[in-house]
C-alpha positions in Angstrom: -6.4 -4.1 -6.5 -5.7 -3.2 -9.6 -1.8 -3.4 -11.2 -2.3 -3.0 -14.5 -1.8 1.2 -14.6 1.9 0.3 -13.3 5.0 -0.3 -15.5 7.6 -0.4 -12.3 6.5 -2.0 -8.8 9.2 -1.7 -6.1 8.6 -3.9 -2.7 10.5 -2.2 -0.3 11.4 -4.6 2.7 10.0 -7.0 0.5 11.0 -10.1 2.2 10.8 -13.9 0.5 9.7 -12.0 -2.2 6.0 -13.6 -2.1 3.8 -10.6 -2.9 5.9 -9.4 -5.8 6.1 -12.6 -7.0 2.2 -13.2 -7.3 1.9 -9.3 -8.7 4.5 -10.1 -11.4 2.8 -13.8 -11.8 -1.1 -12.1 -12.3 0.3 -9.2 -14.4 2.6 -10.6 -17.3 3.9 -6.8 -18.7 4.5 -5.6 -15.3 8.2 -5.1 -14.1 9.5 -5.7 -10.0 12.3 -4.3 -8.2 12.3 -6.1 -5.0 14.3 -4.4 -2.3 15.5 -6.6 1.1 18.3 -6.6 3.6 21.2 -9.0 2.1 21.0 -11.7 4.2 17.2 -12.1 3.5 17.5 -12.2 -1.1 18.8 -15.9 -1.5 15.2 -16.6 -0.4 13.8 -14.2 -2.5 15.8 -15.5 -5.3 14.4 -18.3 -5.3 11.0 -17.6 -4.4 10.6 -15.1 -7.8 12.4 -18.0 -9.4 9.5 -20.4 -8.5 7.4 -17.8 -9.4 8.7 -17.9 -12.7 9.0 -14.1 -12.8 12.9 -13.9 -11.7 13.8 -12.6 -15.3 11.1 -9.4 -14.6 11.8 -8.6 -11.2 15.4 -7.0 -10.0 16.9 -7.9 -6.3 18.5 -4.7 -4.6 20.3 -5.7 -1.0 20.1 -2.5 0.7 18.6 -1.2 4.1 15.5 1.2 3.9 16.3 3.6 6.4 19.6 4.8 4.6 18.0 5.0 0.8 15.5 3.5 -1.3 16.4 2.1 -5.0 15.4 4.3 -7.8 13.0 3.2 -10.7 10.2 2.5 -10.1 6.5 4.2 -10.5 4.6 2.2 -7.6 6.6 2.2 -4.2 4.9 -0.9 -1.9 5.8 -1.6 1.5 4.1 -4.5 3.4 4.1 -4.9 7.2 7.0 -2.2 7.1 5.3 0.7 8.7 4.1 -0.9 11.6 7.3 -1.9 12.5 8.4 1.6 13.7 8.5 4.4 15.4 6.7 7.7 13.5 10.1 9.3 13.4 11.3 5.8 12.0 9.1 5.9 9.7 9.0 8.9 8.3 12.4 8.3 7.6 11.6 5.3 5.4 8.8 7.4 3.6 11.2 10.2 3.2 13.4 7.8 1.2 10.7 6.8 -0.5 10.0 10.5 -1.1 13.4 11.4 -2.6 13.0 8.3 -5.6 9.1 8.4 -6.3 8.2 10.3 -9.7 5.9 13.4 -9.0 3.5 11.6 -11.3 3.9 8.2 -8.4 2.5 6.2 -6.2 3.1 5.6 -2.4 1.0 1.8 -1.5 1.3 0.7 2.8 -0.3 -2.3 3.2 -1.0 -2.6 6.9 -4.2 -2.5 9.3 -5.4 0.8 9.7 -7.5 1.0 13.4 -10.7 2.5 13.1 -11.7 5.6 15.1 -14.0 5.6 18.4 -13.7 2.7 21.0 -15.1 -0.5 19.3 -12.9 -3.7 19.9 -11.1 -4.8 16.8 -8.5 -7.0 15.5 -6.4 -3.7 14.4 -6.9 -2.9 18.4 -5.1 -6.5 19.3 -2.7 -6.2 16.5 -1.7 -3.0 18.0 -1.1 -4.3 21.6 1.2 -7.3 19.8 3.4 -4.3 17.8 3.5 -1.9 21.2 4.8 -5.1 23.6 6.8 -7.1 21.1 9.3 -4.6 18.2 7.9 -2.0 19.9 6.0 -0.5 16.4 2.5 0.8 16.2 -0.8 0.3 14.1 -2.6 3.5 13.1 -5.8 5.5 12.2 -6.2 6.9 9.1 -5.4 10.6 11.0 -2.1 8.8 12.1 -0.9 8.1 8.2 -2.0 11.1 6.7 0.2 12.9 9.4 3.0 10.2 8.7 2.6 10.9 5.0 2.4 14.6 4.7 5.7 14.6 7.1 7.4 12.7 4.6 6.2 15.0 1.3 2.7 12.9 0.4 -1.1 13.4 0.6 -3.2 10.6 1.4 -5.3 9.8 -1.2 -7.6 6.9 -0.4 -7.5 3.9 2.2 -9.0 0.7 0.4 -10.0 -2.1 3.0 -9.8 -5.6 2.1 -11.7 -8.6 3.4 -9.2 -9.2 6.3 -8.2 -6.3 8.8 -5.7 -5.3 6.3 -5.9 -2.3 4.1 -4.4 -0.6 1.1 -3.4 2.9 2.3 -2.5 5.1 -1.4 -0.3 8.2 -1.0 0.6 10.7 -3.8 3.3 13.0 -3.9 3.0 16.8 -3.4 
């Protein structure tokens, strides 16, 4: 994925900061914003400092079920949506839609279950998500549904070399 056209990337539920740290390290003109629960941000601060990007990445504490910070042109959620029910996922996405600019982008990094009944790793992940946290892996149509209910249009799905894809939404 090319991040060179992005000015400010917000990593929502960014955990220890490893993803945004690596992206900022690769794109020196990019600024970042990591949004995470208070008990996690200490690890994120250490990680961003280790990547040498702590001067270009703000850390904001909060809960994505309540709100999402403004100030970015691209919002990224990696392994977030699959943890939650459709209703909870739409709530998170609605909070992103409230702050994302009309020309912004939403990037959801998750497994996407292919159509048909051919066995695949994404289906195995789906079984794990159903039994452990109560989440779900989704198909393209299920992502389209979630995005549309939150004011986004599914613009693309880009597979990676792994089972994970990048689902891109644009505000409508």
